[in-house]
N, C-alpha and C positions, 0 to 999 in steps of 0.2 A: 957706455951704451945704455939707452933708456930701457927700463923694464917694460915688457909687453903685458898689458892687462886686458882681459876680456870680461865685460860686465854682461850678465844675462838677466833678462826680465822683460817688462812691458809696461806701458802706461805711466802713471804718476810715480810708482815705486822706482822704476828704472830711471826716470828723470831725476829723482833725488840722488841716487848713487852717481849718475853721470855728472850732475852739477858739482858734486863733491870731488869726483875723480879728475875733472878737468882743471882743478886747482893744483894738481900735482904734475910734476915733470915726468910724464910717462907716455908711452905709446899706447893709446887707448882704442879699443874696438868695442862697440855695443852690438850684442846679438839680441834681436827683438822678436818677440812672438808675432805670429801672423794669423791669429785665430779670432781677432776682434770682429764681432758681427752686430755691434750696437751703434746707435746714433748715426753720424755721418758715414762712418766706415761701413756700417751694415747696409746702408742705402747704396753706397757705391759698389760694394762687392756683389750685391744682389743684381745690379744692372750691368756690370762690366767684369770681365774675367781678369782682374788684377788683384794684387795683394791688398788687403785692407790698409789704408794709408795712415790711420790715426796714430797708432803707437809709434810708427816710423817717424811721423812728423814730430811727435813729442820728443823723441830722441834727438832729432836734428836741432830742434829749438833749444833743448837742454845743453847741447854741446856747441852752440853757435858762437862765433867770434863776437865779443861785446861791441866791437866796432861796427858790426853789421846790424845795428839796432833797427833800422828801417825794414830790412829783410825779415828779421825776426818778428817784428810787429805785423808785417804783411802775412807771414805764414800762420800767425796766431789769430788774425782777425777772423771773426765768425760773422757770416752774413745774417742780418736781421730781416725784418719784413715778413711777408706772408706769401712767398712764392717758392719755386722749385729750388732756389738757392738757400732758403732759410735754414739756418743751423749748420751749414757747411763751413768749416774753416777754409780760408784761401789756400793754406798749405796742403790740405787734402786734395783740392782741385789741381794744384800744381803737380803734386806727386802722381796723381792719376794720369795726368798728361804725359809726364816723363815715363811712367810705367808702360803707357801705350806706345810711345815713340820708340822705346828701346826694347828689344826682345828679351834682353837680360835685365832682371830687376836690380842686380848689383850695379850695373852700369847706370841705371836710372837713379839709384840712391847716391852714387858717387857724384852725379851731376847736381843733384839736390844739395849735397853737402858743400859743393863749391859755391852755390848761391848764398848760403848762410855762413860760409866760412867755418864749417864744423871742425872742431878740434879733436874729433874722433872719427873713425870709420864706422859707418852705420850699416850693419848687415842684417838681413832677415834670417831667421833660423831655418826657414825653408823657402825655396823659390815657388812653392805651391801654396795657395791659400788653404788653411787648415780649419777644422772644426773641433771643438771640445765637447766631449760627451762625458757625463758623470752619473754615477749611481748614488742616490740620496736616500736617507732613511729618516722618517719622522714618526710622530704618534699614529699617523694613519697607515703606515707601512712603508714599503720601498717603491721607488720609481726611478726611471731613467730620464735625464734632462739633456737635450741637445742644444748646443750653442753657448758661446762664451758669456754673453750677456745674461741669458736665462740661468745658467749655472751660478753666476755671480750673485744673483738676487733671489735665488730660490730658497724657500724655507726647508729646514732639515739639515742633517749632517752628511757631508760628503764621505762616502765609503770607498769609492774608486773613481778614478778619472783617466781618460784616454783621449788620444788624438785620432781624428779621421781625416784622410785615409790612414790606416794604421801602418801602411808600408811607405809613407811619404819619405822622401830623402831630404837631408839637410843640404844647403847650398855648399858647393865645393869650397868657396872662399871662407865660409864659416868654419868648416872642418879644418881648413889650413890654419886659420887664426887660432882656433882652440889648441891645435897641436903645437903651435909656435909660442904660445903664451907662457909667461913666467907665473902669472896669477890668474885665477878665475874668481869672480865676485858674483854671488847669487843674492838677489833681494836688495832692498826690501820690495814689497809688492804683493799683489793679490796671490795668495799662496798656490791655489789650485789652478788658476787661469793665467798667471804670468810667470811664476817661478818654476813650479813642477813641470810644466809642458816641455821645458828644455831637456828633461830626463826621459821623455816619452817617445822621442824620435829615436829609433834604434841606432842609426849610425852616429847621431850626435851624442847620445849617451855613451856609446862605445868610445868615441873620440875623447870625451871628457874623462872617462875612466883610464884611458891609455896615456893621456897627457901627463907629463912630469910637472905640470904646474901645481903650485900650492893654491889652496882654496879657502875662501872666506864666505861665510853666510851672514848677511845683515838682516836681523829680525825686524818685524813691524813694531810700531809703537802703539797701535790701536787695533782693535778687532774690526774685521770687515764682515759683511753679511755671509760670505761663503765660508768663513771660518768662525762663525758665531759659536762661542762656547769652547773653542779649541785653545788650550793653554799654549804658552810659548814652548813648553816642553813637548806638547803635542805637535806643534809645527815641526820640531826637529825629528820627532818619531816618524812623522809622515815623510819628511825628506829622506830619512834613512831607508824607509821602505822602497821608495822609488829610485834611490841612488845606491842600491845594494852593491857593495864592492868598491864604491867611490870614496876615497879618503878626503876628509875635510880637515882643515888645520886650525881655523879660528871661527868662533861664533860671536858676532858682535850684537849686543843687546843694549839699547838705550832706554828701555822701559824702567821707570822708577822702581817698580816692584823688584826688579832684578838686583838693584843696588841694595835694597833692604834685605832680601832673602834670596841669594843666588843658588841655594842648595839644589833644588830639583832641576833647575835649568842647567846647572853645572854637570849633573849626572847625565842629562840628555846629551849635552855637548860631548861628554866623554864617550858616549855610545857611538859617536861619529869619529872618535879619536881626535877630537878637537879641543882646543883651549877656549874657555869662556872669557870674553873681554867685555866687561860691563862699564858703561860710561853714560854720563848725562848728555843725551843727544836730542832731547825734545825741544823743538822751537816753540810749540804751543800745546804740547801734550798729544798731538795727533801726527804732525809731520816732523821730519828730521831737520835739525839745524845743519845747514850745508857746511858751514865752517867747522863745526864740531865733528861732523862725520868725516870731513876731509882730514882733520887732524888725526883722528883714530886710524883711518885707512892709511894715511901717510906713514904713521909709525909702523904699521904692520907691513905695508908693501915695500917701503924704502929702507927702514931701519932694520928690519928682520931679514937680513940677507944670509944669515948663517943657518946651520941645521940641515938635516937631510931633506932633500926635495921629495915629496910624496908622490905616489903613483895613484 
């Protein structure tokens, strides 16, 4: 029986883990953030009451059947020119159409998955569009920033992050997938706007903590604006703060600095009750090498079938 794996994230980071995980013989589900308000997604969600399609589209493309190259190219094509379509990927338009045609966004995403031959089930973390709000501190003082895009590019250090509405519910299918999974994979990705949000929905966080799945965290290879100055150990400290009571089992780091001096990161991993797995995963110093990440995840997911399953 195939292992059931749920990957959490959004945007390019989730795409990297999905491209790696689709190389493995597993039953894969992606749980995608729905707070994107930048670019094409921002324009669409401001005009129509649908989930922002961009991160969902990226997950569909990352898991698409290689034999559906034309469909993938279509979903990824971005309109040029200087009119109302400029900058919109075709896939975002298709997803918006499906989301309007079907009352249930999960049904819409299942239909989109059939178009590209997705090798995973793509689920939204919530069936309600969400917003991210963060408290930041810099030399001029503290301020509150609303919106995923603005949080991601703002100057200063993030001190706290939350979702609006605060009482939003996770999709029932998402909660079921989390409960049924053998493994949960978090990251890589924008820490405060793609990874941490999955721990901010009360019922989703509760389901993650209650699940008997084992858990892996994949750290980023490079800093992003929203985590400027935050060490890899700081990433784990932040995760521990929002995931209080949730057990993690492995922390995967492909950063070259970890290979040279793993001490501080190993201590941070141990604070999560996790084992540090250091490997050379950099394709270009910034992005993960898909084959190398697949090999590491494969060893953990498939070869490590022994040991007590954590809660």
